C-alpha positions as CSV (number, residue, x, y, z in Angstrom):
1,M,0.0,0.0,0.0
2,A,1.4,3.4,-1.0
3,S,1.7,6.1,1.6
4,C,2.0,9.9,1.6
5,S,4.4,11.9,3.7
6,T,2.0,14.8,4.0
7,Q,-1.7,15.0,4.1
8,L,-3.1,15.5,0.6
9,I,-6.6,16.0,-0.8
10,S,-7.7,15.0,-4.3
11,V,-10.1,17.6,-5.6
12,E,-12.4,17.8,-8.6
13,L,-12.9,21.3,-10.1
14,T,-15.7,21.7,-12.7
15,N,-15.8,24.6,-15.0
16,P,-19.5,25.5,-15.6
17,E,-18.7,27.3,-18.9
18,S,-17.0,24.3,-20.7
19,N,-18.5,21.6,-18.4
20,K,-15.0,20.1,-18.1
21,T,-13.7,18.5,-14.9
22,Y,-10.2,18.8,-13.7
23,T,-8.6,16.6,-10.9
24,I,-5.8,18.0,-8.8
25,T,-4.1,17.1,-5.6
26,V,-3.6,19.8,-3.0
27,T,-2.5,20.2,0.6
28,E,-5.0,20.8,3.4
29,R,-4.0,24.4,3.5
30,E,-4.6,24.8,-0.3
31,F,-7.9,23.0,0.1
32,E,-9.0,25.4,2.8
33,R,-8.0,28.3,0.6
34,L,-10.2,26.9,-2.2
35,Q,-13.1,26.5,0.2
36,T,-12.7,30.1,1.4
37,E,-12.1,31.8,-1.9
38,T,-14.8,30.0,-4.0
39,D,-18.5,29.5,-3.6
40,A,-20.1,26.4,-5.0
41,E,-23.0,27.4,-7.2
42,E,-25.9,25.9,-5.3
43,P,-29.7,26.5,-5.7
44,E,-31.0,29.1,-3.3
45,G,-33.6,26.6,-1.9
46,S,-34.9,23.1,-2.2
47,E,-37.8,22.3,-4.5
48,S,-40.0,22.1,-1.5
49,D,-38.9,25.6,-0.4
50,L,-39.6,27.0,-3.8
51,N,-43.0,25.3,-4.0
52,G,-43.9,26.6,-0.6
53,S,-43.0,30.2,-1.6
54,I,-45.0,29.8,-4.8
55,E,-48.0,28.6,-2.8
56,E,-47.7,31.6,-0.5
57,S,-47.5,33.9,-3.5
58,M,-50.6,32.3,-4.9
59,R,-52.5,32.9,-1.7
60,N,-51.5,36.5,-2.1
61,P,-51.7,37.1,-5.8
62,S,-51.7,40.9,-5.5
63,E,-48.2,40.9,-4.0
64,D,-46.4,40.0,-7.3
65,S,-48.9,40.9,-10.0
66,A,-49.4,44.5,-9.0
67,F,-45.9,45.2,-7.8
68,K,-43.2,46.7,-10.1
69,W,-39.6,46.5,-8.8
70,P,-37.8,49.9,-9.0
71,H,-34.2,49.8,-10.2
72,E,-32.8,50.8,-6.8
73,A,-34.7,47.9,-5.1
74,I,-33.2,45.4,-7.6
75,L,-29.7,46.7,-6.9
76,L,-30.3,46.3,-3.2
77,L,-31.7,42.8,-3.6
78,L,-28.6,41.7,-5.5
79,D,-26.3,43.4,-3.1
80,E,-28.0,41.8,0.0
81,Y,-28.0,38.4,-1.7
82,E,-24.3,38.7,-2.3
83,K,-23.6,39.5,1.3
84,R,-25.4,36.3,2.3
85,Q,-24.3,34.1,-0.5
86,N,-22.1,31.9,1.7
87,D,-25.0,31.4,4.1
88,F,-27.3,30.4,1.2
89,N,-24.8,27.8,0.1
90,S,-23.7,26.5,3.5
91,G,-27.2,25.6,4.8
92,R,-26.4,26.7,8.3
93,I,-29.3,29.3,8.2
94,S,-32.7,28.5,6.8
95,K,-33.3,30.1,3.4
96,K,-36.7,31.4,4.6
97,K,-34.9,33.4,7.3
98,L,-32.3,34.7,4.8
99,W,-35.0,36.0,2.4
100,L,-36.9,37.6,5.4
101,D,-33.6,39.3,6.4
102,I,-33.2,40.6,2.9
103,S,-36.8,41.8,2.9
104,A,-36.1,43.7,6.2
105,E,-33.2,45.4,4.6
106,L,-35.2,46.5,1.6
107,K,-38.0,47.7,3.9
108,S,-35.5,49.8,5.9
109,H,-34.7,51.6,2.6
110,G,-38.4,52.3,1.9
111,H,-39.2,49.3,-0.3
112,N,-42.2,47.4,1.2
113,I,-41.2,44.0,-0.3
114,T,-41.8,40.6,1.3
115,G,-39.5,37.7,1.6
116,P,-41.4,35.6,-1.0
117,Q,-41.4,38.5,-3.3
118,C,-37.6,38.7,-3.0
119,L,-37.3,35.0,-3.7
120,S,-39.6,35.2,-6.7
121,K,-37.8,38.1,-8.2
122,F,-34.3,36.6,-7.7
123,S,-35.5,33.2,-9.2
124,G,-36.9,35.1,-12.2
125,M,-33.7,37.0,-12.7
126,K,-31.7,33.7,-12.5
127,K,-33.9,32.3,-15.3
128,T,-33.5,35.4,-17.4
129,Y,-29.7,35.4,-16.8
130,K,-29.4,31.7,-17.8
131,K,-31.6,32.2,-20.8
132,N,-29.6,35.2,-22.1
133,K,-26.3,33.4,-21.3
134,D,-27.3,30.3,-23.2
135,H,-28.6,32.4,-26.1
136,N,-25.4,34.5,-26.4
137,N,-23.2,31.4,-26.1
138,K,-24.7,29.9,-29.3
139,S,-22.9,30.9,-32.4
140,G,-24.8,32.8,-35.0
141,N,-27.2,34.4,-32.5
142,F,-27.4,38.1,-32.1
143,A,-26.4,39.1,-28.6
144,K,-29.2,39.8,-26.2
145,H,-28.7,42.8,-23.9
146,W,-30.1,42.8,-20.3
147,P,-29.3,45.6,-17.9
148,Y,-28.6,43.2,-15.0
149,F,-26.7,40.6,-16.9
150,T,-23.2,41.8,-15.6
151,L,-24.4,41.9,-12.0
152,M,-26.0,38.4,-12.2
153,D,-22.9,37.1,-14.0
154,D,-20.8,38.3,-11.0
155,L,-23.1,36.2,-8.7
156,M,-23.8,33.2,-10.8
157,G,-21.0,32.9,-13.4
158,D,-17.6,31.3,-13.1
159,K,-18.4,29.4,-9.9
160,P,-16.7,26.0,-10.2
161,S,-17.9,23.4,-7.7
162,I,-15.3,21.8,-5.4
163,T,-15.8,18.1,-4.7
164,P,-13.4,16.5,-2.3
165,V,-12.6,13.0,-3.6
166,A,-10.2,11.6,-0.9
167,V,-7.6,12.4,1.7
168,C,-4.3,10.6,2.0
169,S,-2.6,11.0,5.4
170,S,0.8,10.3,6.7
171,T,-0.4,6.9,7.9
172,G,-1.0,5.8,4.4
173,K,-4.8,5.7,4.9
174,K,-7.2,7.6,2.8
175,R,-10.6,8.9,3.9
176,T,-13.3,11.0,2.4
177,L,-14.2,14.3,4.1
178,S,-17.1,12.5,5.7
179,E,-14.5,10.4,7.6
180,S,-15.3,7.1,5.8
181,S,-12.3,4.9,5.1
182,C,-11.5,1.8,3.1
183,G,-8.7,-0.7,3.0
184,S,-7.6,-0.3,-0.6
185,S,-7.9,3.5,-0.5
186,S,-4.5,4.3,-2.0
187,T,-5.2,2.0,-4.9
188,D,-8.5,3.6,-5.5
189,L,-6.8,7.0,-5.5
190,D,-4.2,5.9,-8.0
191,N,-6.9,4.4,-10.3
192,E,-8.9,7.7,-10.0
193,A,-5.8,9.7,-10.9
194,N,-4.9,7.5,-13.8
195,R,-8.5,7.6,-15.1
196,K,-8.5,11.4,-15.2
197,K,-4.8,11.9,-15.9
198,G,-5.6,13.6,-19.2
199,R,-7.7,16.2,-17.4
200,S,-5.3,17.0,-14.6
201,T,-4.0,20.5,-14.2
202,P,-1.3,21.8,-11.9
203,A,-2.8,23.0,-8.6
204,S,-0.7,26.2,-8.7
205,N,-2.3,27.3,-12.0
206,L,-5.8,26.6,-10.8
207,L,-5.2,28.4,-7.5
208,A,-3.9,31.4,-9.4
209,A,-7.0,31.4,-11.5
210,F,-9.2,31.3,-8.5
211,E,-7.3,34.2,-6.9
212,D,-7.7,36.2,-10.1
213,G,-11.5,35.5,-10.0
214,M,-11.6,36.7,-6.4
215,K,-9.9,39.9,-7.4
216,K,-12.3,40.4,-10.3
217,R,-15.3,39.9,-8.0
218,E,-14.0,42.4,-5.5
219,E,-13.5,45.0,-8.3
220,N,-17.1,44.3,-9.6
221,K,-18.4,44.7,-6.1
222,E,-16.8,48.1,-5.7
223,R,-18.1,49.1,-9.1
224,R,-21.7,48.0,-8.2
225,F,-21.4,50.1,-4.9
226,K,-20.3,53.2,-6.8
227,E,-23.1,52.6,-9.3
228,F,-25.6,52.4,-6.4
229,M,-24.3,55.5,-4.7
230,A,-24.4,57.4,-8.0
231,F,-28.0,56.3,-8.5
232,K,-28.9,57.5,-5.0
233,A,-27.2,60.8,-5.6
234,Q,-29.1,61.2,-8.8
235,R,-32.4,60.5,-7.1
236,A,-31.6,63.0,-4.3
237,E,-30.8,65.7,-6.9
238,E,-34.0,65.0,-8.8
239,A,-35.9,65.3,-5.5
240,N,-34.3,68.6,-4.7
241,E,-35.1,70.0,-8.2
242,Y,-38.7,68.9,-7.8
243,K,-38.9,70.7,-4.4
244,K,-37.5,73.9,-6.0
245,S,-39.9,73.8,-8.9
246,S,-43.0,73.2,-6.7
């Protein structure tokens, strides 16, 4: 049985754009960095959560049908979702509570919007984003333009999922992250590595790519904040002009 001098983790990285999977072997520290610096793209809620929200909206049809989301409220919705994205993905906090928290933030800014309305709006924006992305990715199609595409792409695009395959410790034993073990683990790891050898990519290159992605997301977050503040300043100026003219 083969053994490892240091604890290593075999990780699968999936690129959602190309749907290609890469297998790399990283140290525990590198794996922690990957977990910290990337967010797996997970659905905001289970099917039952979504159905429950739809049923609630159906019981209150006037909530969605008669309500028109202002631009400022949409920007706030996306910003508040981004702040809680890790909580949505981790499952530590119920998604119902997270949407209620987002609703409370919107209400504090003067937008009387409920939690189910926030979920319904974000789910609709996800569908619109994916529809536009799929359309624009097909060759020969004229590009569709949607004012919130860039903002949604920052949230939903380029989010590879990290799936730990196995851990090889200094004792020579391998375990999954759920602490399960098997006697022929190192052989399984070798077979897995050989099977995906053609898709393997150096860990350093992938880590560098993730760090670049983090930098890009920070820049986009700052840009969205400036855009939001500029919008508020414009609204304030319009309100002052209205008061002067009246």
